[in-house]
N, C-alpha and C positions, 0 to 999 in steps of 0.2 A: 793653411786653416782658411775656409771660404769666409767671405764676408756675409754677415746677416743683411737682409734688405734693410730699407730706411723703415721705421716706425710708421705705422699706417693712422693718420690723424683722421677720425670717422667724424668729428664737429667740422673741421675745415671742409671735408668733403660734402657734407650736409649743406654747409653754407653757400658752397660754389653751386651746388645743385637746386638751392632752393633761391637764389638770388633773381633768376629771371634772365640772366643776360644769357647770351650765346644761343647755341642751337639746341633746340629743344630734344631731337632725336640723339643729338650725340650726349646731352646732359642725362636722358632717361637711361640710355645705355652704359654710362659709366655710373649711376647713381641708383640703387635700388630703391631709395625714398622718394625718387622725382615722380615716379608713376604712382604710388601710393598718394602721395600729395594731391595730384589731380584726382585721382577717385575720390578720396575722402573730403575733400574741401568743401566746406560749408556744411559737414555732417558730423553727428556727434563721434568723438574718436574713442569707442567702447567704453572701457571701464566698469566699474561696479554700477549695478543697477538696483535701486532699492526694490524690496520684496512686493509691495503693493504693486509696483508698475510690472511686474512678471506676472500677476495675478489678473489683472486686468487691462484695460487699455488706455495707454495715458499718452501715446505718440509723441513720447521725448520728454514730456514734463517732468521735472525732479523737485525736491525739496531745495528752496533756494535758502542762502544764508546771509545774513549782513548784521546789520546795527540798526537799534532803534536810538533815535537821537533826541533827548530831550529838549527843553526850551533852553536851558542851563548849559547846552552842548554836551552832556553826560552821555557816554555812549553804553549800550547793553546789547549783548548780544540776542540773535531773534532769528526765526525760520518763518519763510513763505512757504506754506504746503500747496502742493496742486489742488486745484478747485475739482475735487472728484466726486461724481453721483453715481447711483444705481440705476440704470436704465435697462429696458427691456426692448431686444431688436428682435424682428423675424428674419429667418435664414431661411429664403425660399428653397434653397438647393436641398437641405436637410429636413426641411419641414418642422423647424422647432424654432420655438420663441425662447431666445437668449437673454438671461438676466446677467449682466456684466456691469464691474465698475470702470466708467470713463469719465477723463475728464472733460473739462468745457473745450477745450482745444481738440479733443477726440471727436467730441460731437460735431463741431463745426466742420471737420475733415468728412466724417461718416456723412453730413447733409450733401456737402461739397459734390461727395464720390456718388451718390445716389443711395446710398445705404451699407451697412457693416459690410455684406457680401462683397461689394463692388470695391472697398477701400481694402479689404484685404487682399482682393485677387489683383488690382490694378497698382497699387502703390504699397507691397509688403516692407518698404524701407522705414514707414511711419510705424510699425508695429513690431520691428524686430528684436525690440526687448521684450516683449511679452511672451510666455510660454504658452500662456492661454489663447493668445490669439494664432500663434504659430500653428497649433494643434488644431484649432478651430479652423484654420486656412486649410490644414490639410483633408480635415474632413468633409470640406466643403469641395475640394479638387476632386477628392475620392467618389464623392457622391454623382458630380456633374460626369465623372468619367463612365460611372455605372449606367446612367441615364444614356450617355452617347452609345454607349456600350448596347444596350437595350435596344435603342432604334436602331440600331445598323443590324443587329442580329433580327428583329421584326421584319426590317426591309427586305432582309435575306431570307425571311422564312423561317428560320432556325430558331429552335426551343433553346431557353436557357434560363437558368434560375440564378435570380442575385439574392444572396443572403439578406436577412430580414435586418440585421444590424448594419448594412452598408447604407440601405436605402428602404427605410420603414414606410415612406407614402406609398410606393410602388404595390405594397402588399394589403393596402386598406380595403375594406369592400366598397364596392361603387353602387 
């Protein structure tokens, strides 16, 4: 009768990998969690996202929970909701004015990156929870690719038809 291998203790392996001691290469090759910890350190670890954050641009802001403490130290549960506002942003690539619900934190990021379009293209990590933002980003990427294609084909002297739904601004009368 053959002997079964010693039971594998995943918690001990996780502790060993995340202790920070020892050779990093050896730790990463021995532990599947080590690389994941390096990549995700400092970022939100997945999990459920509130529905409003999927429909707007919340940049990771979520409902916070805690206690309201009165003068007599009586504790009552309460929530802190994200400060979300309706805003209009002009998207140059698709020639559209977009109305979207954004948090004040997202507004600061939009201003920092120089516009909503640049935020979506340069730092998609901030809006990865938003289905709306990911769809908008894809529309922007498609529109930019269509413009680059048109410029290239014009340069080569080839006639090409870009569908109206991809880039409506090219089909406007001048």
